[in-house]
N, C-alpha and C positions, 0 to 999 in steps of 0.2 A: 405065401399069399398075403399075410398080414403086413409084412415088410414092404411088399410091392404097393399095397394100398396106401400105407403110411408115406412111402416115398413119393408117390404120385400126388398125394394130398399136399405134401410140403412144396412140391414143384408148382402146383396150381396156386397155392397160397402166395408163393414168392412172385409169381407172374401178376396176380391181381394186386398185390401190394405195390409193385412197381408202377402201377397205373397212376398213382398220385401219392408219393411217399413223403411224409413230413420229415424235414431234416433239421438238425441242429447246425449252428453256424460252423462248427468244425468240420462238417461234412460238405459244406459249400466250397467249391474251388476258389482260391484267392482271386483269380482273374474275374470271376463272376461277382464276388462280393465287392471288389474294388470298382468294377464297372458300375454296379448299382449305386455305390456311395458317390461316385463321380457324377452320375446323372441325377441322383435324388439326395443331395446332401442334407436336406432338412427332413427327410423321411423319418417316421417314428413307428415303433411297434411292428417291426417286420417279422413275417413268418415265412419260412422257406419250404418249398416242395420240389421234388424231382418229378416232373410230369411226363417226361419221355427219357429215353436213355441218355440224351445229351441236352435236355432242355430244363432249365431251372425257372421256377416261378416264385415270385416274392409278393406277398400281400402286405400293404402298409398304408399309413395315413400320411398325406402330404398336403399341407395347407388346409387342414380339416376335411380333405376329400379322401374317400377310400379308393385306393388304386391297386392294381395288380400289374406287375411287369414281368416279362419273360426275357431270358437271356440264354444264349447257347453256352456250351461248356468252355468256350474260349473267352467269354465275357461280352460277346457281340449282342447288343440290344436288339430284340426282335419286335416287341410291341408292348404297349401299355394300355390297360383298360381302366377307365375311370367311371365310377358311378355318377349318373346324371339324373336330372328330373326332366319332365316333359317341357318345361320352360327353357331348358338348356340345349335343346336339339333344334336343328333347322326345321323351318315350317314345312317343307316338303315331306320330311319324315313324320312329323306329328300329324299331317294330313293323310298320309298313306296308311297309318295304323287303323283308324276307324273305317277307311274306305275298303281295305283288304281283309280286315278282321272285325266286322261289325259285331257289337255286343261283347267283345273281349275286353278284359281288364289287364292293365299293365302290372306285372309282378316285379320285374327288374328291368332297368334300362341303363345301358352303358355306352360310352364312346370308346372306340378302339382306334388308337393311333399306331400304324405299322411303321416299321423302319424305313420303308420307301416313301413315307409321307402321306400315304392313303389314310383317310379318316372314314370309318364306318360306324354304324350304330347297331348294337345288339339289343333286342328287346325280347323278354320272356312274357308271353301273353297267355291268359287262361280264361275259359268260360266253362263253368261246370266241371266236368271231368276231362275236358279237352284242353290241351295246351301246346304251344309252339315256341320254339327258339328261332327268332327271325333276325337276319342281318340285312340292314338297309344301307344303300349308298346315301351320300349327302343329298342326292336328288330325289330320294324317296323310293328308289327302285329296290325290289326285293332281290338280294344277291344270294341268299341262302335261307331255306326254311326247313326246319326239322321238327317232326312231331315228338313231343315228350311222352313220358309214361302217363297213363290216365291217373288223375287225382282220385284218391280213395275217399 
């Protein structure tokens, strides 16, 4: 019985660890690291994670901007997320935030550029214990809204 519990615990631990596993450079496939270097030659201080079975995410600084890029295991670029400020987003997005979330404060704001050229804006908003992760189109339309865990 004890071995069964220990075995199940190890399986669960490995499943949860795979959710976002920090990697050293020697664990990143060469195709992925080469694709990253080709796209972001000036990038500094990169840190790698395996975020899905075949998706690699790298956090880095590029021209003094904090960015995160995702690549598949063949080196195909999927998207890049760049931290932005309220002054760097389209007016329809900045107008949509207080209209749809009155009284909420912005915690994090980023621009997401997808491989197909689509640009969206992800904003984490909070008010008291309530918070949301919201994705807006460049026109200020809500594309996705997820409630976060209540703030303690």
